[in-house]
C-alpha positions in Angstrom: 0.0 0.0 0.0 1.4 3.4 -1.0 2.0 5.9 1.9 -0.3 9.0 1.9 1.1 12.1 0.3 1.8 14.8 2.9 0.3 18.1 1.6 1.2 20.4 4.5 1.1 20.9 8.3 -0.7 23.5 10.3 -0.8 24.5 14.0 -3.7 25.6 16.2 -3.1 27.3 19.5 -5.2 30.5 19.7 -8.5 32.0 18.4 -6.6 33.7 15.6 -5.8 30.3 14.2 -9.4 29.3 13.6 -10.0 31.2 10.4 -6.7 30.2 8.8 -7.3 26.5 9.5 -10.7 26.8 7.9 -9.1 28.4 4.9 -6.4 25.7 4.8 -9.2 23.0 4.7 -10.9 24.7 1.9 -7.7 25.1 -0.1 -6.7 21.4 0.5 -10.2 20.2 -0.6 -10.0 22.3 -3.7 -6.5 21.1 -4.7 -7.5 17.4 -4.4 -10.5 17.9 -6.6 -13.6 18.2 -4.4 -16.6 20.1 -5.5 -18.0 23.3 -3.8 -20.3 21.5 -1.4 -17.6 19.1 -0.2 -15.2 22.0 0.2 -17.7 23.8 2.5 -18.1 20.5 4.5 -14.3 20.2 5.0 -13.9 23.9 5.9 -16.8 23.9 8.3 -15.5 20.7 10.0 -12.0 22.3 10.5 -13.6 25.5 11.8 -15.5 23.6 14.5 -12.5 21.4 15.3 -10.2 24.4 15.6 -12.6 25.9 18.2 -12.2 22.7 20.2 -8.4 22.6 19.8 -7.8 26.2 21.0 -9.1 25.1 24.4 -6.3 22.5 24.6 -3.1 23.8 26.4 -0.3 24.2 24.0 -0.2 24.1 20.2 -1.9 21.2 18.3 -0.5 20.0 15.0 -2.9 19.3 12.1 -1.6 17.4 9.1 -3.3 17.3 5.7 -2.6 14.2 3.6 -3.8 12.7 0.3 -4.5 8.9 0.4 -4.2 7.2 -3.0 -5.1 3.6 -2.2 -7.0 1.5 -1.5 -9.5 4.3 -2.2 -8.6 8.0 -2.7 -9.4 10.3 0.2 -8.4 13.6 1.9 -7.0 12.8 5.4 -6.9 15.5 8.2 -4.8 14.0 11.0 -5.1 15.9 14.3 -2.5 15.0 17.0 -4.7 14.8 20.0 -6.5 12.2 22.1 -9.5 14.3 23.1 -12.5 13.7 20.8 -15.2 15.1 23.0 -17.0 18.3 22.3 -19.4 19.5 19.6 -16.6 20.0 17.0 -16.0 16.3 16.8 -19.8 15.7 16.5 -19.6 18.0 13.5 -16.7 16.0 12.0 -18.6 12.7 12.3 -21.7 14.3 10.7 -20.0 16.1 7.8 -17.1 13.8 7.1 -17.1 10.1 6.1 -15.1 8.6 8.9 -13.3 9.6 12.2 -10.5 7.1 13.1 -8.8 7.2 16.5 -5.3 5.6 16.3 -2.9 6.0 19.2 -2.1 9.6 19.8 -3.8 11.0 16.7 -7.4 11.2 15.3 -7.8 11.0 11.5 -10.8 12.6 9.8 -11.5 11.1 6.4 -13.3 12.5 3.4 -13.5 10.2 0.4 -12.8 11.4 -3.1 -14.5 10.2 -6.3 -12.7 7.5 -8.2 -12.5 9.9 -11.2 -10.6 12.7 -9.4 -7.4 14.0 -10.8 -4.4 14.0 -8.3 -2.9 17.5 -7.8 0.3 18.3 -9.7 3.6 19.0 -7.9 3.3 22.7 -8.6 -0.2 22.8 -7.1 1.0 21.0 -3.9 4.0 23.4 -3.7 1.7 26.5 -4.0 -0.6 25.0 -1.4 2.3 24.5 1.1 3.6 28.1 0.5 0.2 29.5 1.3 -0.2 27.3 4.4 3.2 28.5 5.8 2.7 32.2 5.0 2.2 34.5 8.0 -1.4 35.1 8.8 -2.7 38.5 7.7 -5.7 40.1 9.5 -7.3 40.8 6.2 -7.2 37.1 5.5 -9.4 36.5 8.6 -11.8 39.2 7.3 -11.8 37.6 3.8 -12.3 34.2 5.4 -15.2 35.5 7.4 -16.7 37.0 4.3 -16.2 33.7 2.5 -17.9 31.9 5.3 -20.9 34.2 5.1 -21.0 33.6 1.4 -20.9 29.9 2.0 -23.9 30.3 4.4 -25.8 32.4 1.8 -25.0 29.9 -0.9 -26.2 27.0 1.4 -29.4 28.9 2.2 -30.0 29.4 -1.5 -29.3 25.8 -2.2 -31.7 24.8 0.6 -34.4 27.1 -0.8 -33.9 25.6 -4.3 -34.1 22.1 -2.9 -37.3 23.1 -1.0 -38.8 24.4 -4.2 -37.8 21.2 -5.9 -39.3 19.2 -3.1 -42.6 21.1 -3.4 -42.6 20.4 -7.1 -41.9 16.7 -6.5 -44.6 16.5 -3.9 -47.1 18.0 -6.5 -45.9 15.4 -9.1 -46.2 12.7 -6.5 -49.8 13.8 -5.7 -50.6 13.6 -9.4 -49.0 10.2 -9.6 -51.0 9.0 -6.6 -54.2 10.2 -8.2 -53.2 8.3 -11.3 -52.4 5.2 -9.3 -55.7 5.4 -7.5 -57.5 5.7 -10.9 -55.4 2.8 -12.2 -56.2 0.7 -9.1 -59.9 1.4 -9.6 -59.6 0.4 -13.3 -57.7 -2.8 -12.4 -60.2 -3.6 -9.7 -63.1 -3.2 -12.1 -61.2 -5.4 -14.7 -60.4 -8.0 -11.9 -64.1 -8.0 -10.9 -65.1 -8.6 -14.6 -62.4 -11.3 -14.9 -63.7 -13.0 -11.7 -67.2 -12.9 -13.1 -65.8 -14.5 -16.3 -63.9 -17.1 -14.3 -67.2 -17.9 -12.4 -69.0 -18.2 -15.7 -66.1 -20.4 -17.1 -66.3 -22.7 -14.1 -70.1 -22.9 -14.5 -69.5 -23.8 -18.2 -66.8 -26.2 -17.2 -69.2 -27.9 -14.7 -71.8 -28.1 -17.5 -69.3 -29.6 -19.9 -68.3 -32.0 -17.2 -71.9 -33.0 -16.7 -72.3 -33.5 -20.4 -69.0 -35.5 -20.5 -70.3 -37.7 -17.7 -73.6 -38.2 -19.4 -71.8 -39.0 -22.7 -69.6 -41.5 -20.8 -72.7 -43.1 -19.3 -74.4 -43.2 -22.7 -71.3 -44.8 -24.2 -71.1 -47.3 -21.4 -74.8 -48.2 -21.9 -74.1 -48.6 -25.6 -71.2 -51.0 -25.0 -73.3 -52.9 -22.5 -76.0 -53.3 -25.1 -73.4 -54.3 -27.7 -72.1 -56.9 -25.3 -75.6 -58.3 -24.6 -77.2 -57.9 -28.0 -74.3 -58.9 -30.2 -72.1 -61.2 -28.1 -74.8 -63.6 -27.1 -76.3 -64.2 -30.5 -72.8 -64.5 -32.1 -71.8 -67.0 -29.4 -75.0 -68.9 -30.2 -74.2 -68.9 -34.0 -70.7 -70.2 -33.4 -71.9 -72.8 -31.0 -74.7 -74.0 -33.3 -72.3 -74.1 -36.2 -69.9 -76.3 -34.3 -72.8 -78.6 -33.3 -73.8 -79.0 -37.0 -70.2 -79.7 -38.0 -69.7 -82.2 -35.2 -68.8 -85.6 -36.7 -71.0 -87.3 -34.1 -74.1 -85.4 -35.3 -76.4 -85.9 -38.2 -74.5 -86.5 -41.4 -74.1 -83.5 -43.7 -73.4 -83.3 -47.4 -70.0 -82.0 -48.4 -71.6 -78.7 -49.5 -73.5 -78.3 -46.2 -70.4 -79.1 -44.2 -68.5 -76.4 -46.2 -71.3 -73.9 -45.6 -71.4 -74.6 -41.9 -67.6 -74.2 -41.8 -68.0 -70.8 -43.4 -70.6 -69.8 -40.8 -68.4 -71.0 -38.0 -65.4 -69.1 -39.4 -67.4 -65.9 -39.9 -69.0 -66.1 -36.5 -65.6 -66.6 -34.8 -64.2 -63.6 -36.7 -67.2 -61.5 -35.7 -66.9 -62.5 -32.0 -63.1 -61.7 -32.0 -63.9 -58.2 -33.4 -66.6 -57.6 -30.8 -64.2 -58.7 -28.0 -61.5 -56.4 -29.4 -63.9 -53.4 -29.5 -65.0 -54.0 -25.9 -61.5 -54.3 -24.7 -60.5 -51.1 -26.4 -63.5 -49.3 -24.8 -62.3 -50.5 -21.4 -58.8 -49.3 -22.0 -60.1 -45.9 -23.1 -62.3 -45.5 -20.1 -59.5 -46.4 -17.7 -61.4 -49.4 -16.3 -58.8 -51.8 -17.6 -56.5 -52.5 -14.7 -53.5 -54.8 -14.6 -53.3 -57.7 -12.2 -49.6 -58.3 -11.6 -48.4 -61.8 -10.8 -45.3 -64.0 -11.6 -45.4 -65.3 -15.2 -43.8 -68.5 -16.5 -42.5 -66.8 -19.6 -41.2 -69.9 -21.5 -44.6 -71.6 -21.1 -46.4 -68.4 -22.2 -44.3 -68.2 -25.3 -44.9 -71.9 -26.1 -48.7 -71.4 -25.8 -48.5 -68.3 -27.9 -46.6 -70.1 -30.7 -49.3 -72.8 -30.8 -52.2 -70.4 -31.1 -50.7 -68.0 -33.6 -48.9 -70.3 -36.0 -52.1 -71.2 -37.8 -52.6 -67.5 -38.8 -49.7 -67.6 -41.4 -50.8 -66.7 -44.9 -49.0 -69.6 -46.5 -46.4 -72.4 -45.8 -43.8 -69.9 -47.1 -43.9 -68.0 -43.9 -42.1 -69.4 -40.8 -43.0 -68.4 -37.3 -40.0 -68.4 -35.0 -40.2 -67.8 -31.2 -36.7 -67.5 -29.7 -35.8 -66.7 -26.1 -32.5 -66.8 -24.2 -32.0 -69.5 -21.6 -32.6 -68.9 -17.9 -34.9 -65.9 -18.2 -35.5 -64.3 -14.8 -38.9 -64.0 -13.2 -41.3 -61.7 -14.9 -44.0 -60.0 -12.8 -46.7 -58.7 -15.1 -50.3 -59.2 -16.2 -50.2 -62.4 -18.2 -53.5 -61.9 -20.0 -52.5 -58.4 -21.1 -49.1 -59.5 -22.2 -50.6 -62.3 -24.3 -53.0 -59.9 -26.0 -50.1 -57.5 -26.8 -48.0 -60.3 -28.4 -50.9 -62.0 -30.1 -51.9 -58.7 -31.8 -48.3 -58.0 -32.9 -47.7 -61.5 -34.2 -51.1 -61.8 -36.0 -50.4 -58.4 -37.7 -47.0 -59.5 -38.8 -48.4 -62.8 -40.2 -51.2 -61.0 -42.1 -48.8 -58.8 -44.0 -45.9 -61.2 -44.7 -46.2 -63.3 -47.9 -42.9 -65.2 -47.5 -39.9 -65.3 -45.2 -40.3 -65.3 -41.5 -42.0 -63.7 -38.5 -39.8 -63.7 -35.4 -40.4 -63.1 -31.7 -37.1 -62.6 -29.9 -37.1 -62.2 -26.1 -34.0 -60.9 -24.3 -33.1 -59.3 -21.0 -31.5 -55.9 -21.0 -30.6 -54.7 -17.5 -33.8 -54.5 -15.4 -36.1 -54.7 -18.4 -37.4 -57.4 -20.7 -37.1 -56.7 -24.5 -39.6 -58.5 -26.8 -39.0 -57.8 -30.5 -41.5 -58.9 -33.2 -39.9 -58.6 -36.6 -41.1 -59.7 -40.0 -40.0 -59.8 -43.7 -43.3 -58.4 -44.9 -44.3 -55.5 -47.1 -43.5 -52.9 -44.5 -45.2 -49.5 -43.9 -44.5 -46.4 -45.9 -42.9 -43.5 -44.0 -46.0 -41.3 -44.7 -48.2 -43.8 -42.9 -46.0 -44.4 -39.8 -47.5 -41.4 -38.0 -51.1 -42.8 -38.3 -50.6 -46.5 -37.5 -51.5 -45.9 -33.9 -54.7 -44.1 -34.7 -57.9 -46.0 -33.7 -59.6 -47.8 -36.6 -56.9 -46.6 -39.1 -55.7 -49.3 -41.5 -52.7 -48.7 -43.9 -54.0 -49.1 -47.4 -52.4 -51.8 -49.6 -53.0 -54.9 -51.6 -52.6 -57.2 -48.6 -55.1 -55.2 -46.6 -57.9 -56.6 -48.8 -59.3 -59.6 -47.1 -56.9 -59.3 -44.1 -59.8 -58.4 -41.8 -59.5 -56.5 -38.5 -60.7 -53.2 -37.2 -57.5 -51.2 -37.1 -57.4 -51.3 -33.3 -54.6 -53.9 -32.9 -51.6 -51.6 -32.7 -53.3 -48.8 -30.6 -54.6 -51.4 -28.2 -51.3 -53.2 -27.9 -49.5 -49.9 -27.1 -52.1 -48.9 -24.5 -51.6 -52.3 -22.8 -47.8 -52.0 -22.9 -48.0 -48.6 -21.2 -50.5 -49.9 -18.6 -48.0 -52.7 -17.8 -45.3 -50.0 -17.1 -43.5 -50.4 -20.4 -43.5 -49.0 -23.9 -44.0 -50.0 -27.5 -42.0 -48.7 -30.5 -42.4 -49.5 -34.2 -39.9 -49.2 -37.0 -40.6 -50.2 -40.6 -39.0 -50.1 -44.1 -41.2 -50.6 -47.2 -40.4 -53.8 -49.0 -38.1 -55.1 -46.2 -40.3 -55.5 -43.1 -41.4 -54.2 -39.8 -40.0 -54.4 -36.3 -42.0 -53.7 -33.1 -40.2 -53.6 -29.8 -42.0 -54.0 -26.5 -40.0 -53.1 -23.3 -41.3 -54.2 -19.9 -39.9 -54.0 -16.4 -38.8 -57.4 -15.1 -40.4 -56.7 -11.7 -43.8 -55.2 -11.0 -43.6 -51.4 -11.5 -43.0 -49.8 -8.2 -46.4 -48.1 -8.1 -46.1 -47.4 -4.4 -42.9 -45.4 -4.7 -43.0 -42.5 -2.2 -44.3 -39.3 -3.8 -42.1 -36.3 -3.1 -45.2 -34.1 -2.6 -48.9 -35.0 -2.2 -51.7 -32.5 -2.5 -54.8 -33.2 -0.4 -57.9 -31.2 -1.4 -60.5 -32.2 1.2 -62.7 -29.7 3.0 -63.9 -32.0 5.8 -61.4 -31.9 8.7 -62.0 -35.5 9.8 -61.8 -37.0 6.3 -58.7 -34.9 5.5 -57.0 -36.2 8.7 -57.8 -39.8 7.7 -56.3 -39.2 4.2 -53.1 -37.6 5.6 -52.6 -40.4 8.1 -53.1 -43.0 5.3 -50.5 -41.3 3.2 -47.8 -41.7 5.8 -45.0 -43.6 4.0 -46.5 -42.9 0.6 -45.6 -39.1 0.4 -42.5 -37.2 1.5 -44.6 -34.2 2.4 -48.3 -33.3 2.2 -49.9 -30.0 1.4 -53.5 -29.7 2.7 -56.0 -27.4 1.0 -59.7 -26.9 1.5 -60.5 -24.5 -1.3 -60.7 -25.4 -5.0 -59.2 -22.2 -6.3 -56.3 -22.5 -3.9 -55.8 -26.1 -5.0 -55.4 -25.1 -8.6 -52.9 -22.4 -7.6 -50.9 -24.9 -5.5 -51.0 -27.5 -8.2 -49.6 -25.1 -10.8 -46.9 -23.8 -8.4 -45.7 -26.9 -6.6 -46.5 -29.6 -9.2 -47.4 -32.4 -6.8 -46.6 -36.1 -7.5 -49.9 -37.3 -6.1 -53.3 -35.6 -5.7 -56.2 -36.7 -3.4 -59.5 -34.8 -4.2 -62.8 -34.7 -2.5 -65.9 -34.3 -4.7 -67.5 -31.6 -2.6 -64.7 -29.0 -2.7 -66.0 -25.4 -2.4 -65.6 -22.8 -5.3 -64.3 -25.4 -7.7 -65.5 -29.0 -7.4 -63.3 -32.0 -7.3 -64.2 -33.3 -10.8 -63.6 -29.8 -12.2 -60.2 -29.7 -10.6 -59.5 -33.1 -12.1 -60.4 -31.9 -15.5 -58.1 -28.9 -15.2 -55.2 -31.1 -14.0 -55.7 -33.5 -17.0 -55.7 -30.5 -19.4 -52.3 -29.3 -18.2 -49.1 -30.9 -19.5 -47.3 -30.9 -16.1 -50.2 -32.8 -14.4 -51.5 -34.9 -17.2 -50.0 -38.1 -15.8 -50.1 -37.4 -12.1 -52.0 -40.2 -10.2 -55.3 -38.8 -8.7 -57.6 -40.4 -6.0 -61.1 -39.1 -5.7 -62.6 -39.4 -2.2 -66.3 -39.5 -1.8 -68.9 -40.5 0.9 -71.3 -41.9 -1.7 -69.7 -43.7 -4.6 -72.0 -44.2 -7.6 -71.4 -45.6 -11.1 -71.6 -42.1 -12.7 -68.7 -40.8 -10.5 -66.7 -44.0 -11.1 -67.1 -43.6 -14.9 -66.2 -39.9 -14.8 -63.1 -40.6 -12.7 -62.1 -43.5 -15.0 -62.5 -41.4 -18.1 -60.1 -38.8 -16.6 -57.6 -41.4 -15.4 -58.4 -41.4 -11.7 -59.6 -43.9 -9.1 -62.5 -43.4 -6.7 -61.9 -44.2 -3.0 -64.9 -44.4 -0.6 -64.4 -42.6 2.7 -65.2 -45.8 4.6 -62.3 -47.5 2.8 -59.6 -45.0 3.7 -56.8 -47.0 5.3 -53.1 -47.2 4.7 -53.4 -50.6 2.9 -56.3 -49.7 0.7 -54.9 -46.2 -0.2 -51.6 -47.9 -1.2 -53.5 -50.2 -3.6 -55.6 -47.2 -4.8 -52.4 -45.3 -5.6 -51.2 -48.3 -7.5 -54.4 -48.3 -9.5 -54.3 -44.5 -10.0 -50.8 -44.7 -11.5 -52.0 -47.5 -13.9 -55.1 -45.4 -14.8 -53.0 -42.4 -15.5 -50.7 -44.4 -17.7 -53.7 -45.9 -19.5 -55.2 -42.5 -20.2 -51.8 -41.1 -21.3 -51.6 -43.9 -23.9 -55.0 -43.1 -25.5 
């Protein structure tokens, strides 16, 4: 650190030294680059300090120094240890710092970083003036300068007061503008609130319509099941009786016609079953039942049932799996449906070559790959193959049968089982469909980082919170529907428990909003209700949620319900 530059020394002993010291302070402040206001502050400080120092017996030395680093400043070092008196109070008020160090007190006034250090000639001139003998006229001049400073200060204060009055007037005008703006915003907010209320009313109406539509669709599928399935079963059964070798003999033509009836009836029954299963998957009522699966046995059964679907003897069905497959925990029926759909599709559209099912383990997942040497799918059609009822046009499509639900249905089931389904195809070379499944049951009871409980009833809410212990790291409790939507958007919970009778925004409306937002589309949701009816269950299932009766709230049942809610959310996501 560079030592301060000594500008000059002065001495104070009698009253006649007061005005010279004031003038010295002004001169030093001017030389180091201070503006007029700061020059007055330094001069006034030294004037008051001088009046304190003349009371001290003997002369007191005052040194003026220029500090260059770490920050530039004017230092006035007074060699005394007595810092009592009003003069020192003035120094603390007008200067930046007063430092007591041993037998001296240093008064500091900082300089701006842009100040220009004085030249050697300026410092020399300052020293000559400081050491010159005091002239009585200098005191008179200094007194006159002091009065001018006071006049200038008063004028500055008066100007500042006028400026303050002007600013107050502007502030008053601004306040009036703010008040007017606040009123305008309040009116707009009121209109917005009215619009939100109307929107919620419309949303509730739409929800009711959706529920009614869901009920109508359920009734329709029930009628389909009763009115179509039963007669078709009868047709198939009667056709088999007629074709039974132990029955009355038939002519070759009759036997051929009965065979056609049996084949057509079986095809129609399969289509009806596929439609009903698809409807269940869409409504969210299709739940997996996880259990250990003997995979080699399942693959052997699958090969026996699907092999007959090949178009000709030129197509070979190959099912290959590695030895020593680990245990697979999944829903066996759903897995069979996925693989049967994929293999039957491959066999329909392969004229020669092979259709393969390869099963391998990759880390913690099972990889099932169905590949064929068929006609393939054009790139322009790949984006549509998972649309319901869509069938890729082509010469082999004629007479192939089917509803166009196989691939969409297979992917929905794969997602419900906790896995995924990916398709790749090259026209003229073939298609490859890969299904990836976890080897163990998906950990549907993994602890959620944050659970949002929206239940207005204190007793029911306490039951829910107690049942969530061990299932959620933390729980946020809310009793108001509007607040629930705010918390859901802000905190993004991993699990939501809703009551039906939530004030301001009902539970089903909250569920609809959650499912409409990307960040909460796949969040598992439980709907808690005192009275559980079929309409509520259908609405919840359509929105990928699970209904829990209040009487059934317990740690075990809630754990299973969370498992089901995760599966329902996955199923809805796959639609």
